[in-house]
C-alpha positions as CSV (number, residue, x, y, z in Angstrom):
1,M,-5.8,-26.4,3.1
2,T,-5.4,-24.9,6.5
3,M,-3.8,-21.6,7.4
4,K,-2.3,-20.1,10.5
5,I,-2.5,-16.3,10.8
6,S,-0.1,-14.6,13.2
7,H,-0.6,-11.3,15.0
8,W,-3.8,-10.3,13.2
9,P,-7.0,-9.5,15.1
10,V,-9.3,-11.6,13.0
11,L,-11.3,-14.7,13.2
12,A,-10.5,-17.2,10.5
13,L,-12.9,-20.0,9.7
14,L,-12.8,-22.8,7.2
15,L,-16.3,-23.4,5.9
16,G,-17.0,-25.7,3.0
17,G,-13.4,-25.4,1.8
18,M,-13.6,-21.6,1.9
19,V,-11.6,-19.4,4.3
20,V,-13.8,-16.8,5.8
21,V,-12.0,-13.9,7.5
22,I,-14.0,-11.8,9.9
23,F,-12.7,-8.8,11.8
24,A,-13.4,-9.3,15.4
25,T,-12.9,-5.7,16.5
26,V,-12.5,-2.2,15.0
27,L,-8.8,-2.0,14.2
28,P,-6.6,0.6,15.9
29,P,-5.6,3.8,14.2
30,P,-2.3,3.8,12.2
31,C,-0.4,6.2,14.4
32,D,-1.0,8.3,17.5
33,S,-1.3,11.7,15.8
34,Q,-4.8,13.2,16.2
35,I,-3.9,15.5,13.3
36,Y,-2.1,13.4,10.7
37,C,-3.6,10.0,11.2
38,T,-7.0,10.1,12.8
39,G,-9.4,12.3,14.7
40,E,-12.1,15.0,14.0
41,L,-9.7,17.6,12.7
42,L,-8.4,15.3,10.0
43,K,-12.0,14.2,9.2
44,Q,-13.3,17.7,8.8
45,V,-10.4,19.1,6.8
46,Q,-10.4,16.2,4.3
47,G,-14.1,16.1,4.2
48,A,-14.2,19.8,3.2
49,K,-11.9,19.0,0.3
50,L,-9.8,22.1,0.9
51,F,-7.2,20.7,-1.5
52,S,-7.5,18.8,-4.7
53,D,-5.2,16.1,-3.2
54,D,-5.8,14.7,0.3
55,K,-2.0,14.2,0.6
56,H,-1.5,18.0,0.7
57,F,-2.9,18.5,4.1
58,V,-1.2,15.6,5.9
59,D,2.1,16.8,4.5
60,M,1.8,20.3,6.0
61,G,3.9,21.2,9.0
62,M,2.4,22.8,12.1
63,R,3.1,26.3,13.2
64,A,2.3,25.5,16.9
65,S,2.3,22.4,19.0
66,P,-0.3,19.7,18.3
67,D,-2.0,20.4,21.6
68,V,-2.4,24.1,20.8
69,I,-3.7,23.4,17.3
70,L,-6.2,20.8,18.6
71,E,-7.4,23.2,21.3
72,R,-8.0,26.0,18.7
73,F,-9.9,23.6,16.5
74,Q,-12.0,22.3,19.3
75,R,-13.0,25.9,20.2
76,L,-13.8,26.6,16.6
77,A,-15.9,23.4,16.3
78,S,-17.8,24.0,19.6
79,S,-19.1,27.3,18.3
80,A,-20.1,25.9,14.9
81,P,-23.6,24.4,14.3
82,G,-23.5,20.7,14.9
83,G,-19.7,21.0,15.5
84,Q,-19.1,21.2,11.8
85,V,-16.8,24.1,11.0
86,P,-17.8,26.0,7.8
87,K,-15.4,25.6,4.9
88,E,-14.3,29.2,4.9
89,Q,-13.4,29.2,8.6
90,L,-11.7,25.8,8.2
91,W,-9.6,27.2,5.3
92,Q,-8.5,30.2,7.4
93,F,-7.7,27.9,10.3
94,V,-5.6,25.6,8.2
95,N,-3.7,28.5,6.6
96,T,-2.9,30.1,9.9
97,S,-2.0,26.9,11.8
98,F,0.0,25.0,9.2
99,N,2.9,25.6,6.7
100,P,2.8,24.5,3.1
101,P,4.3,21.1,2.3
102,G,8.0,20.9,1.5
103,Q,9.3,23.4,4.1
104,E,10.9,20.5,6.0
105,F,13.8,20.4,3.5
106,E,16.9,22.5,3.1
107,P,18.9,23.1,-0.1
108,W,21.3,20.2,-0.8
109,T,23.6,19.2,-3.6
110,P,25.1,15.7,-3.5
111,Q,28.9,16.0,-3.0
112,D,29.6,12.8,-4.9
113,W,27.9,13.9,-8.1
114,H,30.2,14.5,-11.0
115,S,29.5,15.2,-14.7
116,D,31.1,12.2,-16.4
117,P,30.3,8.8,-15.0
118,K,31.7,5.8,-16.9
119,I,28.3,4.6,-17.9
120,L,28.0,7.4,-20.5
121,S,31.0,5.9,-22.4
122,K,29.2,2.6,-22.7
123,I,26.3,4.1,-24.7
124,S,26.9,4.0,-28.4
125,D,24.0,6.1,-29.6
126,E,24.8,9.8,-29.3
127,N,21.2,10.8,-28.6
128,L,20.8,8.2,-25.8
129,R,24.2,9.2,-24.4
130,S,23.1,12.9,-24.2
131,W,19.8,11.8,-22.6
132,A,21.5,9.6,-20.0
133,A,23.6,12.6,-19.1
134,K,20.4,14.6,-18.4
135,L,19.0,11.7,-16.3
136,H,22.2,11.7,-14.4
137,L,21.7,15.4,-13.7
138,L,18.2,14.8,-12.4
139,W,19.6,13.3,-9.2
140,K,20.5,16.8,-8.1
141,R,16.9,18.0,-8.7
142,L,15.4,15.0,-6.8
143,G,17.8,15.2,-3.9
144,R,16.4,16.3,-0.5
145,K,17.9,16.9,3.0
146,I,15.6,17.1,6.0
147,K,16.2,20.0,8.3
148,E,17.5,19.4,11.8
149,E,14.4,21.2,13.1
150,V,12.4,18.1,12.1
151,K,14.6,16.0,14.4
152,T,14.4,18.5,17.2
153,N,10.6,19.0,17.0
154,P,9.2,15.8,15.4
155,E,5.8,16.4,16.8
156,L,5.3,19.4,14.4
157,H,5.7,17.3,11.3
158,S,4.3,14.3,9.5
159,Q,7.8,14.0,7.9
160,I,9.9,11.2,9.5
161,Y,13.4,12.4,10.2
162,V,16.3,10.5,8.7
163,P,19.9,11.7,9.1
164,N,21.2,11.4,5.5
165,P,19.9,13.1,2.4
166,V,17.5,11.1,0.1
167,V,16.5,11.0,-3.5
168,V,12.7,11.2,-3.8
169,P,10.5,9.9,-6.6
170,G,9.2,13.3,-7.6
171,G,5.9,15.1,-8.2
172,R,3.6,14.7,-5.2
173,F,6.0,12.3,-3.7
174,I,8.3,14.7,-1.9
175,E,9.5,12.2,0.7
176,F,11.4,8.9,0.4
177,Y,9.5,5.8,-0.6
178,Y,10.7,2.3,0.2
179,W,10.7,0.1,-2.8
180,D,11.2,3.1,-5.2
181,S,14.6,3.6,-3.5
182,Y,15.9,0.2,-4.7
183,W,16.0,1.4,-8.3
184,V,17.0,4.9,-7.3
185,I,20.0,3.4,-5.5
186,N,20.9,1.2,-8.4
187,G,20.9,4.3,-10.6
188,L,23.0,6.3,-8.1
189,L,25.6,3.6,-8.1
190,L,25.8,3.6,-11.9
191,S,26.1,7.4,-11.6
192,E,29.1,6.8,-9.3
193,M,27.4,8.3,-6.3
194,P,28.2,5.7,-3.7
195,N,28.0,8.0,-0.7
196,T,24.5,9.1,-1.5
197,A,23.4,5.5,-2.1
198,K,25.1,4.4,1.2
199,G,23.4,7.2,3.1
200,M,20.0,6.1,1.9
201,I,20.7,2.6,2.9
202,E,21.8,3.8,6.3
203,N,18.5,5.7,6.6
204,F,16.5,2.6,6.0
205,L,18.6,0.6,8.5
206,D,18.0,3.4,11.1
207,L,14.3,3.0,10.5
208,V,14.4,-0.7,11.0
209,D,16.3,-0.1,14.3
210,R,13.7,2.5,15.4
211,Y,10.5,1.0,14.3
212,G,11.1,-2.7,13.4
213,L,10.1,-2.1,9.8
214,I,10.6,0.3,6.9
215,P,7.5,2.3,6.4
216,N,5.8,2.7,3.0
217,G,7.2,6.2,2.8
218,G,8.7,9.0,4.9
219,R,5.6,10.1,6.8
220,V,4.1,9.1,10.2
221,Y,0.9,8.1,8.5
222,Y,2.8,5.3,6.7
223,L,4.3,3.8,9.9
224,R,2.0,0.8,10.2
225,R,2.5,-0.4,6.6
226,S,5.7,-1.3,4.7
227,Q,6.4,-1.9,1.0
228,P,8.1,-4.8,-0.9
229,P,11.2,-5.7,1.2
230,F,14.1,-4.5,-0.9
231,L,16.5,-3.4,1.9
232,T,18.7,-6.6,1.6
233,L,18.8,-6.2,-2.2
234,M,19.9,-2.6,-1.7
235,M,22.8,-3.9,0.3
236,E,23.6,-6.4,-2.4
237,S,23.8,-3.6,-5.0
238,Y,26.0,-1.5,-2.7
239,M,28.3,-4.5,-1.9
240,D,28.6,-5.3,-5.6
241,A,29.7,-1.8,-6.3
242,Q,31.8,-1.1,-3.2
243,N,32.6,-4.4,-1.5
244,D,32.2,-2.6,1.9
245,T,32.4,-5.7,4.2
246,A,32.7,-3.6,7.3
247,F,29.4,-1.9,6.5
248,L,27.8,-5.3,6.0
249,Q,29.2,-6.7,9.2
250,K,27.9,-3.7,11.2
251,N,24.4,-4.0,9.8
252,I,23.7,-7.7,9.1
253,Q,21.6,-8.0,12.3
254,L,19.3,-5.1,11.1
255,L,18.9,-6.9,7.7
256,E,17.7,-9.9,9.7
257,K,15.5,-7.8,11.9
258,E,13.6,-6.5,8.9
259,Y,13.3,-10.0,7.5
260,K,11.9,-11.2,10.8
261,F,9.2,-8.5,10.6
262,W,7.9,-10.0,7.4
263,M,8.1,-13.5,8.8
264,T,6.4,-12.6,12.1
265,N,3.7,-10.3,10.8
266,R,3.1,-11.2,7.1
267,S,3.4,-15.0,7.0
268,L,1.0,-17.9,7.2
269,E,1.0,-21.6,6.8
270,I,-0.9,-23.3,3.9
271,E,-1.5,-27.0,3.8
272,I,-1.2,-28.6,0.4
273,N,-1.5,-32.4,0.0
274,R,-1.1,-32.9,3.8
275,R,2.1,-30.8,3.9
276,N,2.4,-27.3,5.5
277,Y,4.2,-24.5,3.6
278,T,5.0,-21.1,4.9
279,L,4.5,-18.2,2.5
280,N,3.9,-14.4,2.8
281,R,1.3,-11.9,1.9
282,Y,0.6,-8.2,2.3
283,S,-1.6,-7.6,5.3
284,V,-1.9,-4.3,7.3
285,Q,-3.5,-4.5,10.7
286,V,-5.1,-1.0,10.6
287,G,-8.7,0.1,10.1
288,G,-9.9,3.6,9.1
289,P,-9.3,5.4,5.8
290,R,-5.8,6.2,4.6
291,P,-5.0,9.8,5.8
292,E,-3.4,10.7,2.4
293,A,-6.4,9.4,0.5
294,Y,-9.1,10.0,3.2
295,M,-12.1,10.9,1.1
296,D,-11.3,8.3,-1.6
297,D,-11.5,5.5,1.0
298,L,-14.6,6.9,2.7
299,E,-16.4,7.1,-0.6
300,Q,-15.4,3.6,-1.5
301,A,-16.7,2.2,1.8
302,A,-19.8,4.4,2.0
303,C,-22.3,1.6,1.4
304,L,-20.7,-0.9,3.6
305,E,-21.6,-2.0,7.2
306,E,-19.0,-1.3,9.9
307,G,-17.3,-4.7,9.8
308,P,-16.8,-5.0,6.0
309,R,-15.9,-1.3,6.0
310,Q,-13.0,-1.8,8.3
311,T,-12.0,-4.9,6.3
312,L,-11.9,-2.8,3.1
313,F,-9.9,-0.1,4.8
314,A,-7.3,-2.6,5.9
315,D,-7.1,-4.3,2.5
316,L,-6.7,-0.9,0.8
317,K,-3.7,-0.3,3.0
318,A,-2.4,-3.8,2.2
319,A,-2.7,-2.9,-1.5
320,A,-0.7,0.2,-0.8
321,E,1.9,-1.9,1.1
322,S,2.2,-4.1,-2.1
323,G,3.1,-1.0,-4.1
324,W,0.3,-2.0,-6.5
325,D,-2.3,0.6,-5.4
326,F,-4.5,-0.1,-7.1
327,S,-5.1,-3.1,-9.4
328,S,-7.7,-5.7,-10.4
329,R,-5.0,-8.1,-9.1
330,W,-6.4,-7.6,-5.7
331,F,-10.1,-7.8,-6.6
332,V,-12.1,-10.8,-5.6
333,G,-15.5,-12.0,-6.9
334,S,-16.9,-14.2,-9.6
335,N,-16.4,-11.6,-12.3
336,V,-13.2,-9.6,-11.8
337,G,-13.9,-7.6,-15.0
338,Q,-16.9,-6.0,-13.3
339,A,-15.3,-5.6,-9.8
340,T,-14.3,-2.2,-8.3
341,L,-12.0,-1.0,-5.5
342,T,-14.7,-2.0,-3.0
343,D,-13.9,-5.6,-4.0
344,T,-10.2,-5.3,-2.9
345,R,-9.1,-8.2,-0.7
346,T,-5.4,-7.9,-0.8
347,S,-4.8,-9.9,2.3
348,T,-6.6,-13.0,0.9
349,I,-4.0,-13.4,-1.9
350,I,-0.5,-15.0,-1.7
351,P,1.5,-12.9,-4.2
352,V,4.2,-14.4,-6.4
353,D,6.5,-11.4,-6.3
354,L,6.5,-10.9,-2.6
355,N,7.5,-14.5,-2.1
356,A,10.1,-14.3,-4.9
357,I,11.6,-11.1,-3.3
358,L,11.8,-12.9,0.1
359,C,13.4,-15.9,-1.5
360,R,16.1,-13.6,-2.9
361,V,16.4,-11.9,0.5
362,E,16.9,-15.3,2.2
363,Q,19.6,-16.3,-0.4
364,L,21.4,-13.0,0.1
365,L,21.3,-13.4,3.9
366,A,22.9,-16.9,3.4
367,N,25.5,-15.4,1.1
368,F,26.3,-12.5,3.4
369,H,26.7,-14.7,6.5
370,G,29.0,-16.9,4.4
371,M,31.1,-13.9,3.4
372,L,31.3,-12.9,7.1
373,G,32.4,-16.4,8.2
374,N,29.1,-17.1,10.0
375,T,28.9,-20.7,8.8
376,E,26.0,-21.8,10.9
377,K,23.9,-18.8,10.0
378,A,24.7,-19.3,6.4
379,Q,23.5,-22.9,6.5
380,E,20.4,-21.9,8.4
381,F,19.4,-19.5,5.7
382,Q,20.3,-22.0,2.9
383,N,17.8,-24.4,4.5
384,I,15.2,-21.6,4.6
385,V,15.8,-20.9,0.9
386,A,15.2,-24.6,0.1
387,Q,12.0,-24.5,2.0
388,R,10.9,-21.3,0.3
389,K,11.6,-22.8,-3.2
390,E,9.5,-25.9,-2.3
391,A,6.7,-23.7,-1.1
392,I,6.7,-21.5,-4.2
393,F,6.7,-24.6,-6.4
394,A,3.9,-26.4,-4.4
395,V,1.6,-23.5,-4.0
396,L,2.3,-21.0,-6.8
397,W,3.7,-23.0,-9.7
398,D,1.0,-24.0,-12.2
399,D,2.2,-26.8,-14.5
400,T,-0.7,-26.5,-16.9
401,V,-0.1,-22.8,-17.5
402,G,3.6,-23.0,-17.3
403,S,4.1,-20.2,-14.8
404,W,3.8,-19.1,-11.2
405,L,0.5,-17.6,-10.3
406,D,-0.9,-15.7,-7.3
407,F,-2.9,-18.0,-4.9
408,D,-6.4,-17.1,-3.7
409,L,-6.9,-18.1,-0.1
410,L,-10.7,-17.9,-0.4
411,T,-11.1,-20.2,-3.3
412,R,-8.0,-22.2,-2.7
413,T,-7.0,-21.8,-6.3
414,R,-4.3,-20.1,-8.4
415,R,-5.5,-16.9,-10.1
416,N,-5.0,-17.5,-13.8
417,A,-4.4,-13.9,-14.9
418,F,-1.3,-12.4,-16.5
419,Y,0.9,-10.0,-14.5
420,P,4.6,-9.4,-15.1
421,S,5.1,-10.3,-11.5
422,N,4.2,-13.9,-12.3
423,L,7.8,-14.2,-13.8
424,S,9.5,-12.8,-10.7
425,P,10.9,-16.1,-9.4
426,L,13.0,-16.2,-12.6
427,W,14.5,-12.8,-11.6
428,A,14.9,-13.9,-8.0
429,D,16.7,-17.2,-9.0
430,C,14.0,-19.0,-7.0
431,M,13.3,-22.0,-9.1
432,T,13.4,-25.7,-8.3
433,N,13.9,-26.7,-11.9
434,P,16.0,-24.8,-14.6
435,N,13.6,-26.2,-17.3
436,F,11.1,-23.7,-16.0
437,V,12.8,-21.0,-18.1
438,E,11.5,-22.4,-21.4
439,R,8.1,-22.9,-19.9
440,V,7.9,-19.4,-18.7
441,V,9.0,-18.0,-22.1
442,Q,6.2,-20.0,-23.7
443,Y,3.8,-18.6,-21.1
444,L,4.9,-15.0,-21.8
445,E,4.5,-15.5,-25.6
446,K,1.0,-16.9,-25.2
447,S,-0.1,-14.1,-22.8
448,N,-0.2,-11.5,-25.7
449,A,1.8,-9.2,-23.4
450,L,4.6,-9.1,-26.0
451,S,2.2,-7.7,-28.6
452,F,2.5,-4.3,-27.0
453,K,5.5,-2.4,-28.5
454,N,5.9,0.1,-25.7
455,G,6.5,-2.1,-22.7
456,L,4.9,-5.0,-20.8
457,P,1.4,-4.1,-19.5
458,T,0.9,-4.5,-15.8
459,S,-2.1,-6.7,-16.5
460,M,-4.5,-7.5,-19.3
461,E,-7.4,-6.0,-17.5
462,K,-8.5,-2.5,-18.3
463,S,-10.1,-1.5,-14.9
464,G,-9.2,2.2,-14.8
465,E,-6.8,1.6,-12.0
466,Q,-3.2,2.6,-12.5
467,W,-1.7,-0.8,-12.0
468,D,-3.6,-2.3,-14.9
469,L,-3.8,-2.1,-18.7
470,P,-2.7,0.1,-20.5
471,N,-0.1,1.2,-17.9
472,A,3.5,-0.2,-17.8
473,W,5.6,0.4,-14.8
474,P,9.5,0.6,-14.7
475,P,10.2,-1.9,-11.8
476,L,8.2,-4.6,-13.5
477,Q,10.0,-4.0,-16.8
478,H,13.3,-4.3,-15.1
479,M,12.5,-7.5,-13.1
480,V,11.2,-9.3,-16.2
481,I,14.1,-8.1,-18.4
482,E,16.8,-9.0,-15.8
483,G,15.2,-12.4,-15.1
484,L,15.1,-13.3,-18.9
485,A,18.6,-11.8,-19.6
486,K,20.5,-13.7,-17.0
487,S,18.9,-17.1,-17.9
488,S,20.8,-19.6,-20.1
489,S,18.1,-19.5,-22.7
490,P,19.0,-17.7,-26.0
491,K,15.4,-17.1,-26.7
492,A,14.8,-15.6,-23.3
493,Q,17.8,-13.3,-23.8
494,D,16.5,-12.2,-27.2
495,I,13.1,-11.3,-25.6
496,A,14.9,-9.4,-22.9
497,L,16.9,-7.3,-25.4
498,Q,13.7,-6.5,-27.4
499,L,11.8,-5.5,-24.2
500,A,14.8,-3.3,-23.2
501,K,14.7,-1.7,-26.7
502,D,11.0,-1.1,-26.5
503,W,11.1,0.4,-23.0
504,V,14.1,2.7,-23.6
505,R,12.5,3.9,-26.9
506,T,9.2,4.6,-25.1
507,N,10.9,6.6,-22.3
508,Y,13.1,8.5,-24.7
509,A,10.1,9.4,-27.0
510,A,8.2,10.8,-24.0
511,Y,11.3,12.8,-22.8
512,Q,11.5,14.3,-26.3
513,K,7.9,15.4,-26.2
514,Y,7.6,16.5,-22.6
515,N,11.2,17.1,-21.4
516,A,10.3,14.9,-18.4
517,M,10.4,11.4,-17.0
518,F,7.2,9.8,-15.7
519,E,6.4,7.2,-13.1
520,K,4.6,5.0,-15.6
521,Y,3.9,4.9,-19.4
522,D,1.0,3.9,-21.6
523,V,1.7,0.9,-23.8
524,S,-0.9,1.9,-26.4
525,G,1.0,4.9,-27.7
526,D,4.6,5.9,-28.3
527,G,5.9,8.4,-25.7
528,K,2.7,8.6,-23.8
529,P,2.7,8.8,-20.0
530,G,0.4,6.5,-18.1
531,G,-2.8,7.5,-16.3
532,G,-5.8,6.3,-14.2
533,G,-6.0,5.7,-10.5
534,E,-6.3,8.3,-7.7
535,Y,-4.1,11.0,-9.0
536,E,-2.6,12.5,-12.2
537,V,0.6,10.9,-13.5
538,Q,3.7,12.3,-11.8
539,E,7.0,13.3,-13.3
540,G,10.5,13.2,-11.9
541,F,11.0,10.3,-11.6
542,G,13.3,8.3,-9.4
543,W,12.8,4.7,-10.3
544,T,12.2,5.4,-13.9
545,N,15.6,7.1,-14.2
546,G,17.2,4.2,-12.3
547,V,15.7,1.5,-14.6
548,V,16.7,3.3,-17.8
549,L,20.3,3.7,-16.5
550,Q,20.4,0.0,-15.7
551,L,19.2,-0.9,-19.2
552,L,21.6,1.5,-20.8
553,D,24.4,-0.1,-18.7
554,R,23.5,-3.6,-19.8
555,Y,22.6,-2.9,-23.4
556,G,24.3,0.4,-24.1
557,S,26.0,-0.8,-27.3
558,Q,22.8,-2.3,-28.7
559,L,20.2,0.3,-28.1
560,T,19.3,3.2,-30.4
561,S,17.1,6.3,-29.9
562,G,15.4,5.7,-33.3
563,A,16.7,8.9,-34.8
564,Q,19.9,7.4,-36.1
565,S,18.2,4.3,-37.5
566,K,15.8,6.6,-39.3
567,Q,18.6,8.6,-40.8
568,R,20.3,5.4,-42.0
569,F,17.1,4.3,-43.6
570,T,16.8,7.7,-45.4
571,W,20.4,7.6,-46.6
572,N,20.1,4.0,-47.9
573,T,16.8,4.9,-49.6
574,L,18.5,7.8,-51.3
575,L,21.4,5.6,-52.4
576,L,19.0,3.0,-53.7
577,S,17.0,5.6,-55.6
578,G,20.2,7.0,-57.1
579,L,21.2,3.6,-58.4
580,I,17.7,3.0,-59.9
581,W,17.7,6.4,-61.6
582,S,21.3,5.8,-62.9
583,T,20.2,2.4,-64.4
584,L,17.2,3.9,-66.0
585,M,19.2,6.7,-67.6
586,R,21.5,4.2,-69.2
């Protein structure tokens, strides 16, 4: 196997069949801000642990220009022993120089919200219908509009200005996030809020136009990393709902521009059986700790030399780009079960789901160009789709296991571990053989993932990270359910229905207990939110609400809250008891 790495400051060697990646230089900082992204002020504030969450500081707006604040800090540091400002003085400095997070937003109510979307009438269970109405209401609570002042004075904020209002995930995530927004937009469209959905898509198109990529989230410290590329799929959802050909025509080039970012900066060639295949990975070209998790990263890298330290920082950012931050999925070593975050090597793994998503993007670009009458472009992308399917089959399909598996560039082997993402080519319609469906169903059954009655676990490894057992995440549930449901296999469709029942019941049970929707759930207990990782479980929650609404839209006549079925059982039991008693009395 050989590999070609584009636009990455590394030295790649092939030694004894193993690819060894060595950083040639210390990588550049993620953005130019000496306050939000790098520099002594950031280092001292985060090092002092003024806030329980490192994200708090880098989300604060400035009360004066960056130059003025940096000058004040330098004066403070120059008078302190060893240049280290005491914690009390640092606390006072931050409170007088910065505003609390969240002040970049102004009150906003979506104008296209109304109380009775058609989806509610499709839900048979009265309790689920009432719950869906409350989820529909949550769009108001999660809606945000950025103040014009952020546009006028961008240097005072880490917030990236976008012109249209957004729906945020919730909790500590008070800005937009890229792949979260795909399921948010799907939910908004089911809630008959097309203007809000279109506005969010326009924001993302604007970001592609400005930066050449869509950042991980709406902050400047995210600008050098993206997230799974769902923009073209967002356009698909909007077109299915609105058939707005003029909007598509206006923006097709920006959809291609984002696709080219992934193919230019996140692709490599792999030689298998003397043939080269192009596939993609997550890979962020930035050293240094993540600003929003500064101390976590420093502590993880504390025992490493400078070269491996920068490699780890880059791979932690690549894991954040994947959306799976963090998971044993990205750990390397002979015993993954004993590995830790220090063993994260995201950029050395070819992920199944990223390539499935890009396969669907390529097919959609072919379809969109066909709709617009761009015949040559449509054919060009059809050829690319065919190449992608061949590459996914050759590199990621494991015929022995009967599923697609992530590929390890270091060992040149597929990683035989279960993740729901292994099934993503089914969801993406990215298969070279329709018989794969039955094989994948058998793989799913053998994995023991179906033995959990509260959702599909993210992995079978209990590492303590949030993208591992016992956590289950909404986007993965939806991708697996949709992939199985739209197949021609009755068995796959039955499994999809059961998974939908399990997931809706879990979400509903948690809502009844906590009056909240969570970003993730625990498969080991009914109605229990997930946990683990770098921060406490967050509530809100954008993509969770969107996934539930999509499942209620597909299966609304077949799902129950559990309460009605319990009542039926009680009533039938009473009837049966009455008959027995009557018989005995005779």
